[in-house]
ZALUMKE-670183 format. One line per 8 residues: for each residue y, x, z of N, C-alpha, C. Coordinates in steps of 0.02 Angstrom, whole numbers. Each point is the difference from the previous one (the first is absolute). Layout:
ZALUMKE-670183
Y/X/Z/Y/X/Z/Y/X/Z; ... .
END
This chain:
ZALUMKE-670183
-8495/5138/1788/36/-31/-43/-42/-69/-3; -60/9/-14/-41/-58/10/-5/-58/54; 6/39/53/3/-38/63/56/-33/20; 51/37/-25/75/-28/8/24/-67/-53; -46/10/-72/4/-62/-33/-35/-62/31; -56/25/30/-49/-63/30/38/-34/65; 35/38/41/43/-10/53/46/-63/-24; 24/25/-52/67/-43/-26/-29/-56/-34 .
-48/12/-40/-32/-78/-27/-31/-51/57; -29/30/63/-27/-29/56/67/-40/29; 47/31/18/59/-18/37/42/-51/-60; -9/-12/-49/36/-46/-59/-57/-56/-4; -57/18/13/-39/-66/4/0/-27/65; 10/16/49/10/-42/77/91/-21/-16; 40/12/-25/40/-20/20/12/-60/-48; -43/9/-70/7/-49/-36/-49/-55/38 .
-55/4/32/-22/-58/31/35/-22/53; 42/33/34/48/-40/46/79/-25/-15; -4/7/-76/57/-39/-43/42/50/26; 10/58/12/59/49/-12/27/41/-56; 56/-11/-23/37/42/-56/27/39/50; -21/90/4/41/52/26/60/28/-34; 58/-8/12/61/35/-36/28/46/45; 58/28/-27/43/40/58/70/-51/5 .
-18/-17/71/54/-26/35/25/16/61; 64/-15/17/-5/27/76/-41/-5/42; -30/-35/8/-59/-14/51/-72/44/-27; -4/1/-62/-66/46/-20/37/60/-34; -25/57/40/14/62/-31/-51/50/4; -68/-25/-7/-69/41/-11/15/58/30; -10/-17/76/19/32/36/-96/67/43; -43/-73/-11/-64/20/-4/-26/66/-53 .
40/7/-69/-18/32/-49/39/74/36; 65/-19/10/42/63/25/-40/33/89; -16/-43/8/-51/41/64/-52/31/-18; -40/-27/-40/-62/19/-24/30/76/-40; 44/13/-36/40/35/-22/-4/62/52; 44/-30/52/4/62/62/-88/26/12; -21/-56/12/-78/30/39/-16/43/-66; -15/14/-51/-34/18/-52/34/80/9 .
69/-10/-1/23/81/12/8/24/63; -24/-27/34/-9/24/79/-59/17/-15; -54/-32/-23/-57/37/-10/-9/67/-43; 34/-15/-32/-21/69/-61/42/50/50; 36/8/44/37/42/61/-34/22/44; -71/-47/8/-40/22/55/-49/42/-36; -13/-11/-64/-45/46/-20/30/57/-43; 51/26/8/46/65/-28/15/35/56 .
40/-41/61/20/44/40/-39/-2/76; -29/65/21/-44/10/41/44/-9/81; -36/-51/42/36/-25/72/50/-46/-9; 8/-36/-64/34/-62/-14/-24/-53/42; -60/-9/-25/-31/-72/42/10/26/85; -19/47/27/-7/13/66/65/1/22; 67/-2/-35/48/-3/20/35/-94/18; -37/-37/-36/27/-55/-1/-61/-56/2 .
-59/40/30/-49/-47/19/8/-43/65; -15/-52/16/-5/-39/65/-59/34/48; 35/29/48/-43/13/62/34/14/73; -25/35/36/31/0/85/68/24/-9; 9/44/-46/75/36/-5/50/-63/-5; 7/-69/-39/41/-29/0/25/-29/59; -62/-1/54/34/-9/78/17/30/50; 24/71/-34/16/41/15/88/27/-38 .
9/-51/-34/70/22/-18/7/-10/-94; -53/18/-29/-6/-5/-47/-8/-67/-37; 56/-37/10/-12/-79/-6/-1/-10/-78; 23/44/-57/-14/-4/-64/-74/-40/-17; -34/47/25/-72/-14/-21/-27/-77/-16; 50/-48/49/-23/-74/13/0/-30/-86; 47/48/-28/39/-41/-55/-40/50/-53; -8/59/2/-15/35/-53/-68/0/-27 .
-47/-13/55/-68/-7/-4/-28/-38/-59; 66/-68/-17/-29/-70/8/2/26/-93; 43/58/-23/-9/32/-66/-55/51/-14; -27/16/48/-59/53/-29/-74/-34/1; -22/50/-31/-84/-44/-16/-64/58/-18; -38/-10/25/-63/49/1/-20/1/-49; -17/-30/-36/-40/-4/-64/42/-18/-76; -45/11/-44/23/-51/-61/-39/-74/17 .
-52/-7/21/-27/-60/-8/48/-39/63; 21/38/37/37/-53/68/59/-1/-38; 46/39/-36/62/-30/-47/2/-48/-50; -56/8/-47/-20/-54/-44/-9/-68/42; -51/-12/48/12/-56/42/65/-30/16; 13/39/23/70/-27/22/57/-4/-30; 13/31/-48/46/8/-62/-18/-75/-22; -52/-20/-19/-24/-80/-35/27/-49/60 .
-30/19/55/22/-57/50/73/-18/7; 51/66/-13/57/12/18/34/-57/-62; -20/20/-52/36/-16/-71/-15/-79/3; -57/-11/19/-29/-79/-27/26/-27/64; -17/-6/65/34/-35/44/90/-15/9; 6/91/2/74/17/23/35/-44/-59; -11/7/-69/32/-59/-50/7/-56/11; -55/-33/15/6/-81/12/41/-12/71 .
-8/49/54/40/-34/45/74/18/-10; 9/86/-35/86/-14/-8/25/-53/-39; -40/-28/-53/28/-57/-35/27/-64/24; -46/-8/60/-19/-59/57/82/6/50; -8/64/14/56/-5/65/62/60/-21; -16/27/-48/69/37/-9/-19/77/-7; 42/36/-32/-13/71/16/11/31/61; 55/-33/41/29/36/61/-60/-4/54 .
-6/-83/5/-59/-25/62/-73/45/-25; -8/27/-63/-78/4/-12/11/83/16; 55/23/-1/-10/70/16/3/20/82; 47/-64/33/-10/-11/85/-69/2/10; -23/-42/-59/-79/5/41/-38/24/5; 0/74/-78/-39/49/-6/5/55/65; 77/16/15/25/51/40/-36/-22/63; 24/-59/25/-7/-2/65/-58/-27/32 .
-68/-29/-67/-46/4/20/-47/54/13; 30/53/-43/-30/63/-18/17/50/68; 43/-5/26/18/29/48/-9/-48/80; -8/-56/-4/-46/-31/57/-58/35/13; -38/-7/-73/-74/25/-5/-14/47/32; 42/59/-26/-6/67/24/3/15/74; 57/-57/41/13/34/56/-56/-25/48; -43/-63/-25/-59/-8/33/-50/32/-28 .
-17/30/-61/-53/49/3/5/49/25; 54/27/7/-5/87/9/-27/2/88; -7/-56/23/-33/-19/72/-61/23/3; -43/-19/-68/-64/1/4/-19/48/-33; 24/27/-67/-20/53/-44/14/58/8; -31/60/5/31/56/-12/62/18/-55; -29/-26/-46/44/11/-70/-2/-45/-30; 35/-47/-43/6/-29/-48/40/5/-47 .
4/-18/-64/36/-28/-59/2/-49/-49; 29/-5/-40/-7/-62/-57/37/-59/15; 27/-40/-52/27/-71/0/-40/-62/29; -36/16/14/-55/-51/10/45/-66/54; -8/29/47/70/-31/63/47/-48/-25; 17/36/-46/82/-57/-48/-37/-28/-44; -48/24/-32/-25/-46/-61/-31/-53/37; -42/-13/48/-39/-57/42/84/-38/43 .
44/48/11/47/-44/22/30/-49/-69; -10/32/-34/33/-56/-76/-69/-43/-24; -39/-5/17/-66/-38/-11/12/-56/58; 12/27/72/-5/-48/51/68/-57/-12; 60/30/-23/44/-54/-16/4/-36/-56; -34/23/-42/-23/-14/-79/-52/-91/42; -44/36/12/-45/-62/33/34/-34/28; 45/-15/48/54/-42/25/38/-42/-40 .
40/40/-42/46/-41/-32/-18/-20/-63; -66/28/-40/-35/-48/-50/-68/12/4; -27/-26/50/-55/9/-9/-79/-42/-43; 32/-3/-52/-48/-32/-49/16/46/-76; 25/50/22/-6/57/-56/-60/6/-21; -9/-2/-63/-78/23/-22/14/80/-7; -58/36/25/-11/69/-33/-60/17/-2; -8/62/-44/-97/10/-1/-14/57/42 .
-44/-21/67/-11/33/48/-85/-10/9; -38/58/-18/-68/12/21/-44/-25/-62; 34/6/-62/-32/-18/-68/7/-82/-17; 54/-50/54/-7/-54/-37/83/-44/36; 32/-42/-47/62/-19/9/-21/-43/74; 62/11/51/16/-53/45/66/2/43; 8/-46/22/71/-4/34/15/62/47; 47/35/-2/8/64/49/1/-22/69 .
-4/-47/42/-20/-24/76/-65/5/-7; -62/-19/-54/-53/23/14/-13/69/-13; 16/19/-44/-1/95/-1/28/32/62; 61/-27/27/24/39/68/-56/-29/62; -14/-50/-8/-82/-12/64/-29/55/-17; -23/4/-43/-69/65/-20/29/57/32; 60/9/-64/25/90/20/0/9/92; 25/-62/6/24/11/99/-69/-10/37 .
-38/-37/-33/-87/6/41/-22/67/-4; 11/35/-60/-36/88/6/45/36/5; 55/-21/46/36/45/42/-11/5/71; 0/-84/4/-29/-5/66/-69/37/28; -54/-4/-53/-49/29/1/-8/80/14; 55/20/-50/25/83/35/10/18/54; 58/-41/4/22/17/87/-46/-15/43; -44/-35/2/-45/-9/49/-60/48/-4 .
-3/53/-57/-43/57/-6/31/49/28; 62/-15/-8/49/74/23/-3/-5/66; 14/-59/33/6/10/78/-68/-7/25; -36/-25/-22/-74/11/29/-30/90/-18; 14/24/-29/-9/73/-3/-43/4/-54; -14/-55/-64/-45/-13/-55/57/-6/-60; 64/25/-18/33/11/-51/-59/-24/-55; 22/-34/-55/-1/-3/-69/0/47/-36 .
76/22/-6/2/59/-59/74/-3/43; 43/56/-38/72/10/28/56/-35/-39; -20/-57/0/54/-36/-17/37/-41/64; 58/-12/-8/60/-15/48/-2/-51/1; -44/-34/26/-14/-79/22/50/-18/44; 18/35/56/52/-24/37/68/-25/-23; 1/58/-57/83/2/-32/-7/-55/-26; -48/-13/-42/-2/-49/-54/17/-74/44 .
-54/-10/57/22/-62/41/69/-2/16; 22/46/35/61/-12/23/74/-18/-46; -14/57/-85/42/-34/-24/-7/-66/-15; -62/-29/-23/1/-76/-20/46/-47/37; -23/31/99/6/-34/59/89/-24/-36; 37/64/1/81/1/-21/-13/-39/-62; -29/10/-46/9/-50/-52/16/-69/16; -28/-29/49/-23/-48/-8/62/-40/38 .
5/41/50/89/-14/16/57/9/-34; -9/46/-60/50/-17/-43/10/-51/-49; -69/-3/-17/-28/-71/-48/30/-43/44; 4/-20/57/-3/-61/30/73/-22/0; 54/53/10/64/-9/4/38/1/-88; -35/37/-26/25/-6/-67/-2/-77/-34; -88/-15/27/-25/-73/-23/54/-61/19; 26/15/47/42/-58/23/82/12/-51 .
10/57/-9/62/1/-42/14/-17/-39; -71/-5/-57/-25/-25/-65/16/-66/-3; -26/-25/54/-7/-90/-5/74/-28/20; 41/51/45/56/-36/15/41/15/-62; -5/47/-60/45/28/-35/-21/-64/-32; -60/-23/-45/-16/-44/-38/20/-63/22; 13/-22/62/34/-62/42/46/-5/-26; 51/43/8/43/14/-23/36/10/-67 .
-40/4/-43/2/18/-76/0/-78/-19; -68/-42/30/-5/-61/-33/61/-49/42; 16/14/64/63/-44/18/69/-16/-39; 19/-66/2/52/-2/-39/60/-50/40; 56/56/6/60/-19/64/65/-20/-75; 19/-67/29/56/-12/-44/74/11/53; 31/42/-14/81/-23/45/35/-53/-25; 6/-33/62/27/-81/6/65/-10/-37 .
46/59/14/73/-10/-30/3/1/-80; -44/62/-25/-22/-28/-78/-38/-41/-12; -50/-36/17/-19/-64/-16/64/-48/1; 35/6/58/44/-71/-30/56/22/-39; 25/61/-8/30/13/-55/-27/-10/-77; -73/-4/9/-18/-1/-74/-7/-73/-4; -1/-54/50/-27/-75/-4/87/-32/-13; 46/56/14/66/-38/-9/36/-1/-57 .
-32/67/-37/-1/17/-59/-31/-21/-50; -60/-17/18/-57/-18/-69/-22/-90/28; 23/-27/53/-34/-53/-3/55/-56/25; 66/31/-27/43/-85/-6/-10/-47/-53 .
END
């Protein structure tokens, strides 16, 4: 409970810093929280049901017809620490991105980048699980859409694009260690980098749309017939 309260306060602080007021609208429906709830339920099932993780984890069986693993593995986690870190990132960055681009686009980023990251990582790891690929997809999209959003990373506040550079740098070093036979740990660095790359693509697409929508809202168009009618009525 204390952890959940601290998450809420941190998310509220960031929203306040960037000038967001989060409310239930057609574009914001708290899907980062809903996805987090699903992930928690799945983790409980992992602990209670023998063989549950093995049936849904991403491994070579996904390439042999068990394609549900590309999606199901996104909701699995290997430990309490694993799920805590991922949920914090999902709640924080996911809520900000959903507010910026709307819940439909946010869900598209989450699922598509998560699945694509798994499609790539399955070729390198014997097995993998976790929402990290999807979360890095969210981070990648957010870096492009709103690079100056302040986040608390590594004990100091910084723009998200700076934090993204540091995170990507760590994953690049981890990937180099993996390919050279000297892995730093069992982190899925390739999945992280893949998710972030696809997130960049989504971010570029949505950034253009956001700019275009802002221009449309700012532009003022007059109907010529309406103006002539107004002139004939009031300018006599």
